[in-house]
TORKOL-4160 file (C-alpha; in steps of 0.2 Angstrom, whole numbers, padded with zeros to 4 digits, m for minus):
89
<pt num="1" X="0441" Y="0531" Z="0427"/>
<pt num="2" X="0457" Y="0522" Z="0432"/>
<pt num="3" X="0462" Y="0537" Z="0442"/>
<pt num="4" X="0445" Y="0538" Z="0450"/>
<pt num="5" X="0447" Y="0519" Z="0455"/>
<pt num="6" X="0465" Y="0522" Z="0461"/>
<pt num="7" X="0458" Y="0537" Z="0472"/>
<pt num="8" X="0444" Y="0526" Z="0479"/>
<pt num="9" X="0457" Y="0512" Z="0484"/>
<pt num="10" X="0468" Y="0526" Z="0493"/>
<pt num="11" X="0452" Y="0531" Z="0502"/>
<pt num="12" X="0449" Y="0514" Z="0508"/>
<pt num="13" X="0467" Y="0512" Z="0514"/>
<pt num="14" X="0465" Y="0528" Z="0524"/>
<pt num="15" X="0448" Y="0521" Z="0531"/>
<pt num="16" X="0439" Y="0536" Z="0523"/>
<pt num="17" X="0425" Y="0524" Z="0519"/>
<pt num="18" X="0411" Y="0536" Z="0516"/>
<pt num="19" X="0421" Y="0546" Z="0504"/>
<pt num="20" X="0426" Y="0530" Z="0495"/>
<pt num="21" X="0408" Y="0524" Z="0494"/>
<pt num="22" X="0402" Y="0541" Z="0488"/>
<pt num="23" X="0414" Y="0540" Z="0474"/>
<pt num="24" X="0412" Y="0522" Z="0470"/>
<pt num="25" X="0393" Y="0521" Z="0468"/>
<pt num="26" X="0391" Y="0534" Z="0454"/>
<pt num="27" X="0405" Y="0524" Z="0444"/>
<pt num="28" X="0395" Y="0508" Z="0446"/>
<pt num="29" X="0379" Y="0517" Z="0441"/>
<pt num="30" X="0387" Y="0523" Z="0425"/>
<pt num="31" X="0397" Y="0507" Z="0422"/>
<pt num="32" X="0388" Y="0492" Z="0431"/>
<pt num="33" X="0400" Y="0479" Z="0423"/>
<pt num="34" X="0416" Y="0487" Z="0431"/>
<pt num="35" X="0424" Y="0473" Z="0440"/>
<pt num="36" X="0436" Y="0484" Z="0449"/>
<pt num="37" X="0423" Y="0496" Z="0455"/>
<pt num="38" X="0412" Y="0482" Z="0461"/>
<pt num="39" X="0427" Y="0474" Z="0470"/>
<pt num="40" X="0431" Y="0491" Z="0478"/>
<pt num="41" X="0413" Y="0493" Z="0484"/>
<pt num="42" X="0414" Y="0475" Z="0491"/>
<pt num="43" X="0430" Y="0481" Z="0501"/>
<pt num="44" X="0420" Y="0496" Z="0508"/>
<pt num="45" X="0406" Y="0485" Z="0513"/>
<pt num="46" X="0417" Y="0471" Z="0521"/>
<pt num="47" X="0427" Y="0484" Z="0530"/>
<pt num="48" X="0412" Y="0493" Z="0537"/>
<pt num="49" X="0404" Y="0477" Z="0545"/>
<pt num="50" X="0393" Y="0474" Z="0530"/>
<pt num="51" X="0402" Y="0457" Z="0526"/>
<pt num="52" X="0387" Y="0448" Z="0518"/>
<pt num="53" X="0386" Y="0462" Z="0505"/>
<pt num="54" X="0405" Y="0463" Z="0503"/>
<pt num="55" X="0405" Y="0444" Z="0500"/>
<pt num="56" X="0392" Y="0445" Z="0487"/>
<pt num="57" X="0401" Y="0460" Z="0478"/>
<pt num="58" X="0417" Y="0450" Z="0478"/>
<pt num="59" X="0409" Y="0436" Z="0470"/>
<pt num="60" X="0401" Y="0447" Z="0457"/>
<pt num="61" X="0418" Y="0456" Z="0453"/>
<pt num="62" X="0426" Y="0439" Z="0450"/>
<pt num="63" X="0412" Y="0434" Z="0438"/>
<pt num="64" X="0416" Y="0451" Z="0429"/>
<pt num="65" X="0434" Y="0447" Z="0427"/>
<pt num="66" X="0442" Y="0454" Z="0443"/>
<pt num="67" X="0457" Y="0443" Z="0448"/>
<pt num="68" X="0449" Y="0428" Z="0457"/>
<pt num="69" X="0464" Y="0427" Z="0469"/>
<pt num="70" X="0461" Y="0444" Z="0476"/>
<pt num="71" X="0442" Y="0442" Z="0477"/>
<pt num="72" X="0443" Y="0425" Z="0486"/>
<pt num="73" X="0456" Y="0432" Z="0498"/>
<pt num="74" X="0444" Y="0446" Z="0503"/>
<pt num="75" X="0430" Y="0435" Z="0504"/>
<pt num="76" X="0439" Y="0424" Z="0517"/>
<pt num="77" X="0444" Y="0440" Z="0527"/>
<pt num="78" X="0425" Y="0444" Z="0527"/>
<pt num="79" X="0420" Y="0427" Z="0533"/>
<pt num="80" X="0433" Y="0428" Z="0547"/>
<pt num="81" X="0427" Y="0445" Z="0552"/>
<pt num="82" X="0410" Y="0439" Z="0552"/>
<pt num="83" X="0414" Y="0424" Z="0564"/>
<pt num="84" X="0414" Y="0411" Z="0551"/>
<pt num="85" X="0431" Y="0404" Z="0551"/>
<pt num="86" X="0426" Y="0386" Z="0544"/>
<pt num="87" X="0419" Y="0394" Z="0529"/>
<pt num="88" X="0434" Y="0405" Z="0526"/>
<pt num="89" X="0445" Y="0389" Z="0521"/>
């Protein structure tokens, strides 16, 4: 599974969001408590202008054990992209 998640992260970096999404969703269906998969889906959502869903997924990922510093920084980026700079601090 780590290799699959690494591949999803590569797809996100290359902005191949649909492919990343198509790989990430089945992982979450099979392992709904995967903090990293939830975080990566949050990145996909946030980077494809679905910031609210991304923000919520980052929060869920943090609760499941994904490093809070990484999830919080991506939440802040989502808020900035969504025109909410005051909330990003």
